[in-house]
N, CA, C and O atoms as a MOPAC input file, in Angstrom:
PM7 MOZYME 1SCF
protein

 N     -0.64500 1    37.40000 1    -7.06500 1
 C     -1.01900 1    36.48900 1    -8.04500 1
 C      0.08500 1    35.30100 1    -8.00800 1
 O     -0.35200 1    34.24600 1    -8.46700 1
 N      1.48200 1    35.25800 1    -7.53500 1
 C      2.38500 1    34.35800 1    -7.64000 1
 C      1.95500 1    33.25600 1    -6.26300 1
 O      2.37400 1    32.09900 1    -6.29000 1
 N      1.29200 1    33.63700 1    -5.36400 1
 C      0.97100 1    32.64900 1    -4.04200 1
 C     -0.12000 1    32.03400 1    -4.74500 1
 O     -0.13800 1    30.80300 1    -4.72800 1
 N     -1.01300 1    32.62300 1    -5.34700 1
 C     -2.75500 1    32.03700 1    -5.95100 1
 C     -1.82200 1    30.71600 1    -7.01500 1
 O     -1.85700 1    29.50200 1    -6.81600 1
 N     -1.22600 1    31.27600 1    -7.87100 1
 C     -0.59600 1    30.27100 1    -8.74400 1
 C      0.38900 1    29.10700 1    -8.06500 1
 O      0.45300 1    28.03100 1    -8.65900 1
 N      1.08700 1    29.27100 1    -6.95400 1
 C      1.46000 1    28.35500 1    -6.44100 1
 C      0.72200 1    27.46000 1    -5.62400 1
 O      1.05300 1    26.28100 1    -5.49300 1
 N     -0.50700 1    28.09500 1    -4.93400 1
 C     -1.28200 1    27.23600 1    -4.35100 1
 C     -2.04400 1    26.59500 1    -5.09800 1
 O     -2.46800 1    25.54600 1    -4.61300 1
 N     -2.48400 1    26.93800 1    -6.45400 1
 C     -3.34500 1    26.15300 1    -7.27700 1
 C     -2.14300 1    25.14000 1    -7.66600 1
 O     -2.47700 1    24.00900 1    -7.31100 1
 N     -1.51700 1    25.14100 1    -7.96200 1
 C     -0.30500 1    24.09300 1    -8.32900 1
 C      0.03000 1    23.06600 1    -7.27200 1
 O      0.49100 1    21.94900 1    -7.51200 1
 N     -0.19000 1    23.45400 1    -6.32400 1
 C      0.14200 1    22.49700 1    -5.01600 1
 C     -1.19900 1    21.40900 1    -4.68100 1
 O     -1.25300 1    20.28400 1    -4.18500 1
 N     -2.28800 1    22.41800 1    -5.25100 1
 C     -3.78800 1    21.75700 1    -5.12800 1
 C     -3.61500 1    20.78000 1    -6.01700 1
 O     -3.74100 1    19.60100 1    -5.68600 1
 N     -3.23900 1    21.23600 1    -7.51900 1
 C     -3.45500 1    19.84400 1    -8.49400 1
 C     -2.62700 1    19.02800 1    -8.29900 1
 O     -2.87000 1    17.96100 1    -8.86400 1
 N     -1.10100 1    19.07900 1    -7.33300 1
 C     -0.55100 1    18.03300 1    -7.32300 1
 C     -0.80900 1    16.91300 1    -6.44700 1
 O     -0.54300 1    15.73800 1    -6.70100 1
 N     -1.45800 1    17.45800 1    -5.17800 1
 C     -2.14500 1    16.73300 1    -4.01500 1
 C     -3.40100 1    16.00400 1    -4.78300 1
 O     -3.62900 1    14.87800 1    -4.34100 1
 N     -4.08900 1    16.35200 1    -5.64200 1
 C     -4.90000 1    15.54200 1    -6.30900 1
 C     -4.45400 1    14.42000 1    -7.05900 1
 O     -4.81000 1    13.25100 1    -6.91100 1
 N     -3.51100 1    14.95600 1    -8.01200 1
 C     -2.79800 1    13.77700 1    -8.79600 1
 C     -2.67800 1    12.83800 1    -7.72300 1
 O     -3.33900 1    11.80500 1    -7.61800 1
 N     -1.83700 1    13.23000 1    -6.96400 1
 C     -1.13700 1    12.12000 1    -5.90400 1
 C     -2.35100 1    11.05500 1    -5.17200 1
 O     -2.34000 1     9.88100 1    -4.80200 1
 N     -3.18000 1    11.94900 1    -5.18800 1
 C     -3.90600 1    10.88900 1    -4.32600 1
 C     -4.85900 1    10.19400 1    -5.15500 1
 O     -5.35200 1     9.21000 1    -4.60400 1
 N     -5.33000 1    10.48000 1    -6.55300 1
 C     -5.74200 1     9.64600 1    -7.60400 1
 C     -4.87100 1     8.58100 1    -8.02500 1
 O     -5.32200 1     7.56400 1    -8.55200 1
 N     -3.38000 1     8.80700 1    -7.77200 1
 C     -2.64000 1     7.88500 1    -8.36600 1
 C     -2.42800 1     6.59700 1    -7.40200 1
 O     -2.39600 1     5.41500 1    -7.74300 1
 N     -2.26700 1     7.24800 1    -5.88200 1
 C     -1.89200 1     5.93200 1    -5.16300 1
 C     -3.03000 1     5.55400 1    -4.83800 1
 O     -2.87500 1     4.37500 1    -4.51900 1
 N     -4.21400 1     5.85300 1    -4.70500 1
 C     -5.40600 1     5.36000 1    -4.66400 1
 C     -5.54500 1     4.62600 1    -3.01200 1
 O     -6.51400 1     3.91600 1    -2.74700 1
 N     -4.53100 1     4.88700 1    -2.06600 1
 C     -4.70200 1     4.43300 1    -0.79200 1
 C     -4.39400 1     5.57300 1     0.03600 1
 O     -4.19200 1     5.31900 1     1.22300 1
 N     -4.31000 1     6.87900 1    -0.36900 1
 C     -4.23300 1     8.02300 1     0.25100 1
 C     -5.17900 1     8.30000 1     1.51800 1
 O     -6.23300 1     8.84200 1     1.18400 1
 N     -5.04300 1     8.04100 1     2.97500 1
 C     -5.87600 1     8.39200 1     3.69300 1
 C     -7.01300 1     7.14600 1     4.00700 1
 O     -7.96800 1     7.21400 1     4.78000 1
 N     -6.63800 1     6.10200 1     3.23800 1
 C     -7.39500 1     4.78700 1     3.95600 1
 C     -6.46100 1     3.66200 1     3.95200 1
 O     -5.28400 1     3.70500 1     3.59300 1
 N     -7.19700 1     2.51500 1     4.44700 1
 C     -6.38400 1     1.06300 1     4.81200 1
 C     -6.15600 1     0.44800 1     3.42800 1
 O     -6.86600 1     0.85700 1     2.50900 1
 N     -5.48700 1    -0.23800 1     3.25300 1
 C     -5.26100 1    -0.96500 1     2.06500 1
 C     -6.08600 1    -2.34700 1     2.12600 1
 O     -5.86600 1    -3.11700 1     3.06000 1
 N     -6.92300 1    -2.62800 1     1.25100 1
 C     -7.87800 1    -3.99600 1     1.27200 1
 C     -7.19100 1    -5.14100 1     1.45100 1
 O     -6.66700 1    -5.47400 1     0.38800 1
 N     -6.96200 1    -5.89900 1     2.34500 1
 C     -6.40900 1    -7.07100 1     2.36700 1
 C     -7.17200 1    -8.33200 1     1.63000 1
 O     -8.40000 1    -8.41500 1     1.63200 1
 N     -6.36700 1    -9.24900 1     1.03500 1
 C     -6.73600 1   -10.44300 1     0.38800 1
 C     -7.06600 1   -11.01700 1     1.18600 1
 O     -6.45700 1   -10.97800 1     2.25500 1
 N     -8.24900 1   -11.85000 1     1.00100 1
 C     -8.84600 1   -12.75200 1     2.16700 1
 C     -8.13000 1   -13.97800 1     1.84500 1
 O     -8.17100 1   -14.32800 1     0.66600 1
 N     -7.47700 1   -14.70000 1     2.67600 1
 C     -6.64000 1   -15.85600 1     2.81300 1
 C     -5.45400 1   -15.68200 1     2.69200 1
 O     -4.88400 1   -16.76200 1     2.53600 1
 N     -4.74900 1   -14.78900 1     2.68600 1
 C     -3.65900 1   -14.35800 1     2.45600 1
 C     -2.82300 1   -15.04500 1     3.55100 1
 O     -2.07800 1   -16.01400 1     3.40600 1
 N     -3.11400 1   -14.30100 1     4.76700 1
 C     -2.01100 1   -14.71100 1     5.98600 1
 C     -2.25100 1   -16.15600 1     5.89400 1
 O     -1.15600 1   -16.56200 1     5.50500 1
 N     -2.99400 1   -17.15500 1     6.01200 1
 C     -2.99200 1   -18.39800 1     5.73500 1
 C     -2.36200 1   -18.83700 1     4.84700 1
 O     -1.59500 1   -19.74000 1     5.17900 1
 N     -2.36600 1   -18.54600 1     3.75500 1
 C     -1.74500 1   -19.19000 1     2.49200 1
 C      0.06200 1   -18.76900 1     2.81900 1
 O      1.01200 1   -19.50900 1     2.56300 1
 N      0.11700 1   -17.66000 1     3.31800 1
 C      1.63000 1   -17.37900 1     3.67500 1
 C      2.15100 1   -18.15700 1     4.93000 1
 O      3.25800 1   -18.68800 1     5.01000 1
 N      0.99100 1   -18.14000 1     6.08900 1
 C      1.35600 1   -19.07800 1     6.95000 1
 C      1.69300 1   -20.50900 1     6.68700 1
 O      2.67400 1   -21.03700 1     7.21100 1
 N      0.83000 1   -21.18400 1     5.82300 1
 C      1.26000 1   -22.23900 1     5.27200 1
 C      2.42600 1   -22.59400 1     4.41600 1
 O      2.72600 1   -23.78700 1     4.38200 1
 N      3.16100 1   -21.71600 1     3.69100 1
 C      4.06200 1   -21.61300 1     2.57400 1
 C      5.11800 1   -21.71600 1     3.70300 1
 O      5.97500 1   -22.58600 1     3.54900 1
 N      5.17100 1   -20.98500 1     4.76300 1
 C      6.30100 1   -20.53900 1     5.84400 1
 C      6.45100 1   -21.88100 1     6.49100 1
 O      7.60400 1   -22.29500 1     6.61200 1
 N      5.44600 1   -22.64000 1     6.93400 1
 C      5.41000 1   -24.04300 1     7.63400 1
 C      5.96200 1   -24.89700 1     6.71300 1
 O      6.81300 1   -25.67700 1     7.14300 1
 N      5.63100 1   -24.94200 1     5.34800 1
 C      6.37500 1   -26.12500 1     4.63300 1
 C      7.75500 1   -25.88700 1     4.48200 1
 O      8.54900 1   -26.82800 1     4.45700 1
 N      8.17900 1   -24.48900 1     4.36100 1
 C      9.58400 1   -24.03800 1     4.43000 1
 C     10.34600 1   -24.45000 1     5.30900 1
 O     11.42600 1   -24.96300 1     5.01700 1
 N      9.89900 1   -24.29400 1     6.64400 1
 C     10.58800 1   -24.71500 1     7.77800 1
 C     10.58100 1   -25.84100 1     8.11100 1
 O     11.49700 1   -26.28700 1     8.80300 1
 N      9.34400 1   -26.74600 1     7.62800 1
 C      9.75000 1   -28.46800 1     7.64500 1
 C     10.68000 1   -28.81900 1     6.61200 1
 O     11.31900 1   -29.85600 1     6.78500 1
 N     10.87800 1   -28.14700 1     5.56300 1
 C     11.63000 1   -28.70200 1     4.81500 1
 C     13.60100 1   -28.43500 1     5.09500 1
 O     14.55500 1   -29.21000 1     5.03300 1
 N     13.48100 1   -27.06000 1     5.38200 1
 C     14.49700 1   -26.76800 1     6.13400 1
 C     15.14100 1   -26.97700 1     7.40400 1
 O     16.31200 1   -26.74700 1     7.70500 1
 N     14.29400 1   -27.40200 1     8.04000 1
 C     14.34200 1   -27.96100 1     9.29300 1
 C     14.75900 1   -27.08300 1    10.55500 1
 O     15.52000 1   -27.24200 1    11.50900 1
 N     14.08200 1   -26.29200 1    10.20400 1
 C     14.09300 1   -24.53000 1    11.09400 1
 C     13.09100 1   -24.96600 1    12.25000 1
 O     12.14000 1   -25.73400 1    12.10900 1
 N     13.44300 1   -24.39700 1    13.29500 1
 C     12.59000 1   -24.41600 1    14.49800 1
 C     11.21100 1   -23.89500 1    14.37600 1
 O     10.46400 1   -23.89200 1    15.35400 1

């Protein structure tokens, strides 16, 4: 009885975590154009800061 209760509790917690994280077992969707935007911001910062 205790084993079944413990198993049911773990199954419920696993389902709860999967519903709340929304990324369990799958890749996160990337935002289109994000890399280009960040690269442009980094290049502008390097130009202002005089970084190599």
